[in-house]
C-alpha positions as CSV (number, residue, x, y, z in Angstrom):
1,M,-14.8,-3.5,9.0
2,N,-12.4,-2.8,11.7
3,A,-8.5,-4.8,10.6
4,V,-8.5,-7.5,13.5
5,A,-11.0,-8.6,11.3
6,G,-9.9,-9.0,8.5
7,S,-8.8,-12.4,7.7
8,E,-7.7,-12.6,4.2
9,V,-4.5,-9.6,5.6
10,L,-3.2,-12.5,8.5
11,G,-1.4,-14.8,5.1
12,K,-0.1,-11.4,3.1
13,G,3.3,-10.6,4.6
14,K,5.3,-6.6,4.9
15,D,7.5,-8.1,1.3
16,E,4.5,-9.4,-0.7
17,I,2.1,-6.1,0.1
18,A,5.0,-3.8,0.0
19,R,5.4,-5.9,-3.8
20,W,1.5,-5.8,-4.5
21,M,1.6,-2.0,-3.4
22,A,4.2,-1.8,-6.4
23,D,3.4,-3.0,-8.7
24,R,0.0,-1.6,-8.6
25,L,1.6,2.0,-8.2
26,G,3.8,0.7,-11.6
27,A,0.7,0.2,-13.3
28,E,-0.9,3.6,-12.3
29,L,2.7,5.5,-12.8
30,G,2.9,3.6,-16.0
31,V,6.7,2.2,-15.2
32,P,7.6,-1.9,-14.1
33,G,6.7,-2.3,-10.7
34,E,10.1,-4.0,-9.9
35,T,12.3,-0.2,-11.0
36,I,9.9,1.4,-7.5
37,D,11.7,1.8,-5.0
38,V,9.8,1.5,-1.5
39,T,12.0,2.9,1.0
40,L,11.6,6.6,-1.6
41,P,8.4,8.8,0.1
42,F,5.0,8.9,-2.3
43,A,5.8,12.1,-3.5
44,A,9.4,11.4,-4.9
45,L,7.4,8.7,-7.0
46,G,4.7,10.9,-8.4
47,V,2.3,9.8,-6.4
48,T,-0.8,12.4,-6.4
49,S,-3.5,12.3,-3.8
50,I,-5.8,10.9,-6.5
51,I,-3.7,7.6,-6.8
52,G,-3.1,7.7,-3.0
53,V,-7.0,7.6,-2.6
54,S,-7.4,4.2,-5.6
55,L,-4.5,2.9,-4.4
56,A,-5.6,2.9,-0.5
57,G,-9.1,2.3,-1.8
58,D,-7.5,-1.6,-3.6
59,L,-5.9,-2.0,-0.2
60,A,-8.7,-2.0,1.9
61,D,-10.5,-5.3,-1.0
62,E,-7.3,-6.7,-1.3
63,L,-6.8,-6.7,2.0
64,A,-9.8,-6.9,2.9
65,I,-9.4,-4.2,6.0
66,E,-9.8,-0.5,6.5
67,V,-7.5,1.3,4.1
68,P,-7.8,5.8,5.3
69,P,-6.4,7.4,3.2
70,T,-4.2,10.0,5.3
71,L,-2.0,6.0,6.4
72,F,-0.3,7.8,2.5
73,W,0.9,10.3,5.2
74,D,1.8,8.7,8.6
75,Y,3.4,5.7,6.3
76,P,4.8,7.7,3.9
77,T,6.5,5.2,2.0
78,V,5.7,1.6,0.1
79,E,8.4,0.3,2.3
80,K,6.8,1.6,5.8
81,L,3.2,1.1,4.8
82,A,3.0,-2.1,3.9
83,E,4.8,-3.2,7.7
84,H,2.2,-0.9,9.0
85,L,-0.4,-2.8,7.1
86,A,1.0,-6.4,7.7
87,D,1.8,-5.8,11.8
88,L,-2.0,-5.1,12.1
89,A,-2.4,-9.1,11.3
């Protein structure tokens, strides 16, 4: 499935995607999602490649678009990745 075909992403803005990602990362890292600084690089947050692959799969399911794990290197913060994913709509 390509990004344009994922109609579910059309209603999701950058802030909503960033909040979902922060909550998901918080659950994975054992901290409240609201404590995740969305401007810090994933590596600084403690996100490993395993967590990144898992999060990419969860994002793909949530947004109904393809989310390759390499996007975490191209857009290295929650904020930047959320903006990119919102722009796909």
